[in-house]
C-alpha distance (Angstrom), angle and dihedral (degrees) to the residues before:
residue distance angle dihedral
M1 . . .
E2 3.79 . .
K3 3.81 119.7 .
Y4 3.81 114.8 -110.5
F5 3.80 101.1 170.8
D6 3.77 136.1 36.5
A7 3.79 118.3 -109.5
T8 3.79 138.4 165.6
E9 3.77 116.9 -125.6
F10 3.80 116.2 -131.6
K11 3.81 129.1 -173.1
N12 3.80 97.5 -140.6
I13 3.79 146.2 10.6
K14 3.82 92.9 -101.6
E15 3.83 89.9 62.0
I16 3.82 91.1 47.1
L17 3.79 94.4 51.5
Y18 3.81 95.0 44.4
N19 3.82 89.5 50.4
S20 3.83 92.6 50.3
A21 3.83 91.5 47.3
K22 3.81 87.4 55.6
V23 3.84 100.7 40.3
Y24 3.85 97.1 37.8
K25 3.82 96.1 27.1
D26 3.86 99.6 148.8
N27 3.80 97.0 25.1
T28 3.81 118.4 109.7
A29 3.81 113.7 -98.6
F30 3.82 97.4 175.7
I31 3.78 135.2 18.6
L32 3.82 108.6 -150.5
K33 3.79 123.6 -161.6
H34 3.80 120.0 -151.5
K35 3.79 126.5 -172.3
I36 3.79 109.8 -152.3
N37 3.84 118.1 174.4
K38 3.82 90.0 -19.5
K39 3.82 89.8 -54.1
V40 3.79 120.3 117.3
Q41 3.79 119.8 -134.1
Y42 3.78 127.9 -179.8
E43 3.79 126.9 -146.2
N44 3.81 126.0 -167.5
V45 3.79 118.2 -145.9
S46 3.83 112.8 -157.0
Y47 3.79 123.6 -143.2
K48 3.81 89.8 -111.1
R49 3.80 92.2 51.8
L50 3.81 90.5 47.3
L51 3.80 91.8 56.5
D52 3.80 91.3 43.8
E53 3.81 91.9 52.5
V54 3.82 92.8 45.4
N55 3.82 86.8 54.8
Y56 3.84 92.5 46.4
L57 3.80 91.5 52.8
G58 3.80 94.4 41.8
T59 3.82 92.0 48.7
K60 3.82 89.6 54.2
F61 3.82 90.8 46.4
F62 3.82 88.8 56.5
D63 3.80 90.4 45.4
L64 3.80 88.9 54.5
G65 3.83 89.6 54.0
F66 3.81 97.1 -103.8
K67 3.83 95.2 130.2
Y68 3.85 108.0 127.3
K69 3.82 88.9 5.9
R70 3.82 130.2 121.9
I71 3.77 120.6 -108.8
A72 3.82 121.5 -168.5
I73 3.84 121.1 -158.5
V74 3.82 124.0 -151.8
G75 3.79 120.1 178.7
R76 3.78 154.0 80.4
N77 3.78 120.3 -63.2
S78 3.79 104.9 -77.6
Y79 3.80 144.3 137.5
E80 3.82 89.5 -98.8
W81 3.82 90.8 53.5
T82 3.81 90.2 50.7
L83 3.84 93.6 46.3
T84 3.81 90.8 51.9
H85 3.79 94.6 48.9
L86 3.83 92.8 46.6
A87 3.83 91.9 44.8
N88 3.80 88.3 54.4
L89 3.79 93.3 49.2
L90 3.80 97.7 44.0
G91 3.81 89.5 53.0
G92 3.81 97.3 42.8
I93 3.83 90.2 -113.5
L94 3.82 111.9 150.3
S95 3.83 106.7 -106.2
I96 3.80 117.6 -150.8
P97 3.83 111.8 -172.1
L98 3.82 108.1 -164.5
D99 3.77 130.0 -164.3
K100 3.84 108.7 -102.1
E101 3.84 90.4 -152.0
L102 3.80 94.4 63.9
Q103 3.78 116.8 119.2
V104 3.78 113.9 -114.8
D105 3.83 94.7 -100.0
E106 3.82 92.4 51.2
L107 3.79 91.6 45.0
E108 3.80 91.0 50.9
S109 3.82 90.2 48.2
C110 3.85 91.6 53.2
L111 3.82 91.1 48.0
E112 3.83 89.8 50.2
R113 3.82 95.6 44.7
S114 3.81 93.2 47.6
K115 3.84 92.0 46.3
A116 3.81 89.9 -132.9
D117 3.81 114.0 -169.1
V118 3.83 96.2 -168.0
V119 3.80 134.8 23.5
V120 3.81 123.2 -155.5
F121 3.81 108.6 -161.8
D122 3.77 143.8 -177.3
E123 3.83 112.7 -116.0
K124 3.81 89.1 -124.7
Y125 3.80 88.6 73.1
I126 3.83 96.9 46.9
D127 3.83 93.0 120.1
N128 3.81 92.9 60.1
I129 3.82 91.1 44.1
E130 3.82 93.1 50.3
E131 3.80 91.0 48.1
I132 3.82 90.5 52.0
K133 3.79 89.7 46.3
R134 3.81 90.6 51.2
R135 3.82 93.7 49.5
N136 3.83 90.5 50.6
N137 3.84 94.4 -160.2
T138 3.82 96.5 130.9
N139 3.80 136.3 77.1
L140 3.83 91.2 -115.4
Q141 3.81 115.4 139.4
E142 3.80 99.1 170.5
Y143 3.82 137.4 32.1
I144 3.83 116.7 -160.1
C145 3.81 124.2 -173.1
M146 3.80 119.8 -145.6
R147 3.82 90.0 -134.9
K148 3.81 133.1 29.8
L149 3.80 110.6 -67.2
E150 3.79 127.9 164.9
N151 3.83 116.1 -100.2
Y152 3.85 93.5 11.9
L153 3.78 136.1 94.0
D154 3.83 109.2 -114.5
I155 3.79 137.7 -155.9
P156 3.89 97.2 -120.1
T157 3.84 90.7 54.7
L158 3.80 93.3 45.0
L159 3.83 90.3 50.0
Q160 3.83 90.8 54.8
Q161 3.81 92.3 45.8
G162 3.80 91.5 48.1
K163 3.80 90.7 50.4
E164 3.80 89.5 54.3
L165 3.81 91.8 48.8
I166 3.81 91.5 53.4
A167 3.82 91.0 46.4
S168 3.80 88.3 55.2
G169 3.83 91.0 54.1
N170 3.82 103.9 -92.5
T171 3.83 106.7 149.5
N172 3.85 99.5 156.3
Y173 3.81 92.5 113.7
I174 3.81 98.1 38.3
N175 3.85 90.4 52.6
Q176 3.81 94.4 46.6
E177 3.84 111.0 130.5
I178 3.80 115.3 -132.8
D179 3.78 122.7 -137.3
S180 3.81 97.6 -146.5
Y181 3.82 94.4 -164.5
K182 3.81 104.7 48.3
M183 3.80 126.1 89.5
N184 3.82 107.5 -77.5
I185 3.82 101.3 152.0
L186 3.80 128.0 46.1
L187 3.80 111.7 -165.5
F188 3.79 126.8 -178.5
T189 3.80 114.7 -139.5
S190 3.81 116.1 -119.8
G191 3.77 87.2 -101.1
T192 3.78 112.0 -136.0
T193 3.81 82.2 175.5
S194 3.79 122.5 64.3
K195 3.79 96.5 -97.6
S196 3.77 118.2 39.5
K197 3.80 119.8 -143.8
A198 3.82 122.8 -120.9
V199 3.81 110.4 -125.7
M200 3.82 118.7 -150.2
L201 3.80 112.7 -143.2
S202 3.78 131.5 178.6
Q203 3.80 126.4 -146.7
N204 3.81 88.1 -111.8
N205 3.82 90.1 56.8
I206 3.81 89.1 59.6
A207 3.83 96.8 36.8
S208 3.82 91.7 52.9
N209 3.81 90.7 52.4
V210 3.81 92.2 46.6
Y211 3.81 88.8 54.0
S212 3.80 95.3 48.7
M213 3.80 91.5 48.6
Q214 3.81 91.4 50.4
L215 3.81 90.1 55.5
V216 3.81 94.3 59.6
E217 3.80 110.6 23.9
G218 3.79 119.3 70.1
L219 3.81 107.2 -128.8
F220 3.80 119.6 158.3
P221 3.86 140.0 -173.4
S222 3.82 87.8 -110.9
D223 3.82 91.0 62.1
V224 3.80 126.4 101.6
N225 3.81 117.0 -150.8
L226 3.81 127.0 -162.2
A227 3.83 107.5 -144.2
F228 3.78 96.9 -143.0
L229 3.82 101.2 143.7
P230 3.82 109.7 89.3
C231 3.81 110.5 -97.7
H232 3.82 92.3 -137.9
H233 3.81 86.9 64.9
I234 3.84 116.2 83.6
F235 3.81 92.6 -126.8
G236 3.82 90.1 53.2
S237 3.83 97.8 45.8
T238 3.83 96.1 42.7
E239 3.82 90.6 45.7
L240 3.81 88.4 53.8
I241 3.81 90.8 54.6
V242 3.85 91.5 45.8
M243 3.83 88.0 55.5
L244 3.81 90.8 49.7
A245 3.80 91.2 48.6
C246 3.85 89.9 53.7
G247 3.81 96.7 46.3
V248 3.81 93.1 -114.1
Q249 3.86 122.7 157.9
T250 3.80 114.1 -119.9
A251 3.82 128.8 -157.5
F252 3.82 126.8 -173.6
P253 3.83 119.5 -126.2
D254 3.80 124.1 -124.1
G255 3.82 91.9 -133.4
L256 3.77 142.1 -66.8
R257 3.82 93.9 -64.6
Y258 3.80 91.7 55.3
V259 3.82 101.0 48.1
A260 3.85 94.1 106.2
Q261 3.83 90.3 47.2
N262 3.84 92.2 47.3
L263 3.83 91.6 50.3
K264 3.81 88.3 60.1
E265 3.79 96.1 36.8
Y266 3.82 96.1 56.2
K267 3.85 97.1 29.3
V268 3.81 88.6 -121.0
S269 3.80 115.7 -156.8
V270 3.82 100.1 172.4
F271 3.78 125.6 47.2
V272 3.80 127.0 179.4
G273 3.80 117.7 -168.2
V274 3.78 149.0 141.7
P275 3.83 118.1 -91.6
L276 3.82 92.5 -105.4
L277 3.79 90.2 63.5
V278 3.83 97.3 36.3
E279 3.84 89.3 51.5
A280 3.83 91.3 46.9
I281 3.84 90.8 53.4
Y282 3.82 90.4 49.7
K283 3.83 91.4 48.1
K284 3.82 88.3 55.4
V285 3.82 89.0 51.6
E286 3.83 90.9 51.5
Q287 3.79 92.5 46.1
G288 3.82 90.4 50.6
I289 3.81 91.2 51.8
A290 3.82 91.7 47.1
S291 3.84 93.7 47.3
Q292 3.81 89.0 56.2
G293 3.80 90.8 48.6
K294 3.81 91.0 -119.6
T295 3.83 101.1 121.9
K296 3.82 94.2 107.1
V297 3.83 93.7 44.3
V298 3.82 92.1 48.8
N299 3.82 91.9 48.3
I300 3.81 90.6 53.0
A301 3.81 90.1 46.8
K302 3.82 90.0 52.6
K303 3.82 91.1 53.6
V304 3.79 91.6 50.5
S305 3.80 91.4 46.1
N306 3.83 92.5 48.9
L307 3.81 90.5 51.7
L308 3.81 91.3 50.9
L309 3.81 91.0 47.9
K310 3.80 88.6 60.6
L311 3.81 86.1 59.0
H312 3.84 88.9 49.1
I313 3.83 91.8 -108.5
D314 3.81 111.0 132.9
I315 3.83 115.5 -166.5
R316 3.80 97.2 150.5
K317 3.81 97.0 111.6
K318 3.80 90.9 54.0
L319 3.79 97.2 37.7
F320 3.82 95.4 49.9
K321 3.81 97.8 31.8
S322 3.83 94.0 124.7
I323 3.83 91.0 53.0
I324 3.82 92.8 47.5
N325 3.81 88.9 47.7
E326 3.82 88.7 60.9
L327 3.84 85.9 61.5
G328 3.78 92.5 50.4
G329 3.78 98.3 -80.3
Y330 3.82 96.7 -101.9
L331 3.81 104.7 67.7
R332 3.80 109.6 124.1
F333 3.79 107.1 150.2
V334 3.83 132.6 40.3
I335 3.82 121.9 -175.7
S336 3.80 115.9 -162.5
G337 3.80 124.3 -167.8
G338 3.76 144.0 148.9
A339 3.82 97.1 65.6
P340 3.83 139.2 13.2
L341 3.83 114.8 -65.0
D342 3.80 118.9 -138.5
K343 3.83 107.7 -100.2
K344 3.79 90.2 -136.9
V345 3.82 90.9 59.2
A346 3.83 94.4 48.6
K347 3.82 90.2 48.0
G348 3.81 92.1 45.3
F349 3.81 93.6 53.5
N350 3.80 93.7 45.0
E351 3.81 91.4 49.4
I352 3.82 91.8 58.6
G353 3.81 92.2 47.9
I354 3.81 102.3 -95.3
Q355 3.81 111.0 122.0
V356 3.80 115.5 -133.5
A357 3.82 121.4 -164.7
Q358 3.79 124.0 -176.6
G359 3.75 121.9 -147.3
Y360 3.79 132.8 -168.6
G361 3.78 130.2 -155.0
L362 3.78 148.5 113.5
T363 3.80 138.3 -124.2
E364 3.82 86.6 -104.6
T365 3.84 90.8 60.0
S366 3.84 97.9 49.0
P367 3.18 75.6 -105.4
V368 3.85 124.8 -82.8
I369 3.81 119.1 81.3
A370 3.80 99.5 159.5
A371 3.77 138.6 -0.2
E372 3.77 146.4 173.5
N373 3.78 123.3 -120.6
A374 3.81 138.6 -170.4
V375 3.81 92.0 -78.5
K376 3.78 103.0 37.0
T377 3.77 110.6 48.6
K378 3.82 133.0 141.3
Y379 3.79 119.7 169.9
G380 3.80 111.3 -109.5
S381 3.82 93.0 17.7
I382 3.78 126.2 107.5
G383 3.79 91.3 -143.1
F384 3.79 127.3 -126.9
P385 3.81 134.4 -31.6
M386 3.79 115.7 -85.4
E387 3.82 117.1 -99.0
N388 3.82 94.5 -98.3
V389 3.82 99.6 35.3
E390 3.83 128.2 92.2
I391 3.77 119.0 -154.1
E392 3.81 129.7 -165.0
F393 3.83 132.0 177.1
I394 3.81 111.4 -142.3
N395 3.81 133.9 -168.2
K396 3.80 90.6 18.2
D397 3.80 119.7 -166.4
T398 3.81 126.2 -140.8
D399 3.84 90.1 -79.8
G400 3.79 91.3 55.6
I401 3.82 92.7 -108.0
G402 3.79 114.7 142.5
E403 3.80 142.9 152.2
I404 3.79 114.7 -76.4
R405 3.78 117.9 -124.1
V406 3.79 124.1 -179.9
K407 3.79 140.5 -165.7
G408 3.81 127.7 -165.6
P409 3.82 147.1 106.4
N410 3.83 89.1 -79.7
V411 3.81 94.0 65.5
M412 3.83 113.2 111.3
L413 3.80 126.8 -106.2
G414 3.81 89.4 -121.2
Y415 3.81 141.8 -87.5
Y416 3.80 113.5 -49.5
E417 3.82 112.6 -103.8
N418 3.79 90.1 -16.3
P419 3.85 109.2 104.2
E420 3.82 93.3 161.7
A421 3.83 93.4 57.7
T422 3.84 89.7 41.9
N423 3.81 92.1 53.4
E424 3.78 90.9 49.4
V425 3.81 93.1 61.0
L426 3.84 104.9 24.2
R427 3.79 112.7 64.7
D428 3.83 128.5 156.0
G429 3.80 91.0 -15.7
W430 3.83 92.8 -52.3
F431 3.79 125.6 116.4
Y432 3.81 113.0 -144.3
T433 3.82 106.0 -146.5
G434 3.80 100.7 -166.1
D435 3.82 87.4 -132.5
L436 3.80 121.8 120.9
G437 3.77 124.1 -142.2
Y438 3.78 148.2 130.1
I439 3.79 141.8 -135.1
D440 3.82 121.1 -122.1
K441 3.84 128.9 -140.6
D442 3.82 90.9 -90.3
G443 3.80 92.9 54.0
F444 3.83 96.2 -105.6
L445 3.82 117.1 144.3
F446 3.78 122.4 -131.4
I447 3.82 127.9 -169.3
T448 3.80 115.1 -147.5
G449 3.82 98.3 -178.0
R450 3.79 147.6 -75.9
K451 3.79 117.2 -45.1
K452 3.80 90.7 -132.3
D453 3.85 93.5 49.5
M454 3.82 95.5 49.9
I455 3.81 114.0 117.2
V456 3.83 113.9 -141.3
L457 3.81 115.0 -160.3
K458 3.81 126.9 -149.5
N459 3.82 91.2 -100.5
G460 3.82 90.1 56.0
K461 3.80 94.0 -106.5
K462 3.81 115.7 142.0
V463 3.78 125.8 -136.8
F464 3.81 123.3 -166.5
P465 3.82 110.1 -153.1
E466 3.82 93.1 -151.1
E467 3.82 91.5 62.2
L468 3.81 91.5 59.1
E469 3.81 95.6 36.8
V470 3.81 92.1 60.5
L471 3.84 90.2 58.9
V472 3.78 95.6 42.4
N473 3.83 90.3 50.5
R474 3.82 88.9 58.0
I475 3.81 90.4 68.4
D476 3.82 107.2 106.1
E477 3.78 93.9 -132.5
V478 3.83 93.4 51.1
E479 3.81 119.8 93.6
E480 3.81 95.2 177.9
C481 3.80 139.6 -28.5
M482 3.80 146.3 -166.5
V483 3.81 125.0 -147.4
F484 3.81 116.4 -152.4
G485 3.80 141.7 155.1
I486 3.83 128.3 -106.8
P487 3.80 129.4 -178.2
D488 3.81 111.3 -83.8
N489 3.82 112.3 -117.6
K490 3.81 90.5 -142.6
D491 3.78 94.3 50.4
K492 3.81 117.4 19.4
N493 3.81 90.4 -163.9
D494 3.78 91.5 59.6
I495 3.80 131.7 68.8
K496 3.77 129.5 -125.6
L497 3.81 118.3 -149.2
S498 3.79 112.3 -122.6
V499 3.79 136.0 178.1
K500 3.79 131.4 -150.8
I501 3.81 109.4 -153.4
V502 3.79 128.7 -165.3
Y503 3.77 106.4 -158.0
N504 3.80 123.6 -139.4
K505 3.82 105.0 -112.2
D506 3.83 94.3 -162.7
V507 3.80 94.4 52.1
V508 3.82 93.2 42.9
N509 3.84 93.3 48.5
E510 3.81 90.8 48.5
K511 3.83 96.9 45.0
Y512 3.82 99.7 34.9
P513 3.82 113.1 22.3
N514 3.83 112.9 -162.9
I515 3.82 93.1 3.2
Q516 3.82 117.3 165.0
K517 3.81 117.5 -120.5
E518 3.85 91.5 -118.6
E519 3.82 90.3 56.6
L520 3.79 92.2 47.6
E521 3.82 90.1 49.6
K522 3.82 89.7 54.6
I523 3.83 92.8 49.1
I524 3.83 92.6 50.5
W525 3.81 93.3 40.7
D526 3.82 90.4 54.6
K527 3.80 88.3 54.2
I528 3.84 90.8 49.1
K529 3.82 88.3 53.7
E530 3.82 89.1 54.3
I531 3.84 89.7 52.6
N532 3.83 89.3 49.4
K533 3.81 89.8 59.6
T534 3.84 89.4 64.0
F535 3.84 91.4 60.5
P536 3.80 136.9 59.1
P537 3.85 112.1 -94.0
Y538 3.82 95.4 -101.4
K539 3.84 88.9 64.9
Y540 3.82 94.4 52.3
I541 3.80 115.5 128.0
K542 3.80 105.5 -129.8
H543 3.78 103.7 176.4
M544 3.81 136.4 41.7
I545 3.79 137.1 -166.3
L546 3.80 115.4 -164.6
T547 3.81 122.7 -159.2
D548 3.79 142.3 152.7
K549 3.81 93.3 -142.8
E550 3.80 116.5 106.0
L551 3.82 116.1 -112.1
I552 3.81 117.4 -107.0
K553 3.80 107.8 -97.4
T554 3.76 142.7 173.0
T555 3.80 116.7 -111.9
T556 3.82 87.6 -97.9
K557 3.81 87.6 60.7
K558 3.82 97.5 -108.4
I559 3.81 113.1 143.8
K560 3.81 113.8 -111.8
R561 3.80 94.2 -134.2
N562 3.81 95.8 -178.4
E563 3.79 93.1 52.6
E564 3.81 91.5 46.9
M565 3.83 89.6 51.4
K566 3.82 90.2 50.7
L567 3.79 89.9 49.5
M568 3.81 89.2 55.0
N569 3.82 91.9 45.0
I570 3.81 91.9 -118.6
C-alpha cells in the first residue's frame, strides 16, 4: 500500500509513548468522566501526565517485586486498565489482558494457563476474583483492584507510592531496557472453539502494526476517539496505542446503550467498531430519516451530492449537517473491523460525508493485515495490504478464491505452550490465516469467509455463509442470523442451505402488533425468497428457523457456529 501520511517507526511501545509525551506534551491524551454526588465532572489527562503516571505505577510494580513477572488485567475499558497495560509494557512485564465477560471457570483457566503472578481487576468483577482466590488453584500471589477497595491493594495508592519512590531517586523502572522481540503480551483468542489459544506477541509486533496504520489512516491530534472496542481484544488494545502515537484524545464510553449520547458528549470525530455496532448506528440514522418522512428528500440529495463529487465539489458536510448532528456533529471517520461490513452501510455513511474504512486482521497478526483508506476504497473490499505485510492466496479454485497467508513483522511468535497448533499455522515464515479470499483486477482484496465455515455442495459449488447473512440481516424484522447447511431430505449426500433467524422484537411489535408467529414466518420467508432471486439457484436458502433467542456468540460478537449447530442437533 502507498504511504499517505508521515510517521516515525519505533521498535517498541516504550519508544512510542516517550515520543508522544515529548511531541504532544500538553495535549489531552484521555478525557476522564467522574460522577460525584450525581454531578458529572470531566478531567483531562495530558500526554506528559500519562507517561508520568505509567512510570509511577511501573516503579511501584518493580518495588513490589513484579519485575519479570506476569500481570493479568480484568476489567472494563478505563484509564486504570490502560495505565496497567502500559506500565506492564514499559517495564517489560508480561501483560495478559483477559476478557472481563468470561465465566469464573474460564477466567480461572486462563489465569492458570498463562501462569499469571498478579491480577489487576475492576471492582465490578470482585465476585469472580474472590471465588478464584478462595479456590486457590492459580499461581496468583497478588490481587490489585483498579479503585480503592477494602482489604486489597489499589491503583490510586500504588500511583502515589510510586511517585514518592521516583521523587526519592528510584529509577530502576524508568531505566529498564526493553527487548522489543521477546514475548511481552499474551492474548487469548476470542475462542469460537471450546478452548481459546494463547497468542504470544512482542512489542515489535504491535509497534510495526501501529507504524503501518499511521502511514495510511488520517488520524490527527485534533481528533477525539471513543474507545468502544474492548481493550482485552487485540483490535481494541492496538487501536488505543495507534491513537496515542497520533496524539489523539480518547474518551471511554458508558456502555452500548449510551454510544449515541457519548458521541455528542465528547464531540467524537473517530470511531472504531465491529460491523454489528457500525451497522446498528447506521440503522438508527436511517430510522431517524424515515421517522421524519425525509427518506425521499435525502435520497435525492445523495444523488446531487454524488454528481458534484465527480466534479470534485464536496458539499456533504453542509447538505447532511442535520444527520451528522444526530451522531454528535463531529464524526468524520469510522473504522470497521473484525468481520465483513455490509456494503450498503459503508456506502451510506460515505454518501453523507462520514468516511468509512474497513480493515482485516487477526489476533495472530497484531492485528491489521490490510485496510482501506480515504483514497483507496471499494465497497465490500478490505483494501490493500499494509506497508510491511506480504499477502498471498494459495490453493486457488477456478474463481481465484484461495486461503490467505501473510508474512510480516506483525506476525505472532506462536501459540503459548502449543507447538502443534503453532506448526499448523506458521510455516516457512508464513502465517496461514484460515480465511478465504481473492484479489480483483484493481488490486483490492476481498474476504469470502472462513475456510472451516465454507459449505461445499454435492456439485462442488462453494457457498460462504457470510455472503448470504449480510443480505438477510438487512431485512427490517431480522435482528441477526446464521446460514448453515443441513442434509437434504431428497438426497442425503447433498446439502440444503438453511438460515436461523432471530427476529427483532421491537420492529415486529411496532410493525405488526399481536402478530402470530406463523404469520411472521411467512412475511420473513417471502423476503428470503426475494433475496434468493439475486443469486444462482445453488445458493438459494431453502429452510428457515425463526426464534427470539439471541445466537450464541463470543464476547467479540462472533457467532459460535459449532455450538449453534449442536443446539439444533445438526
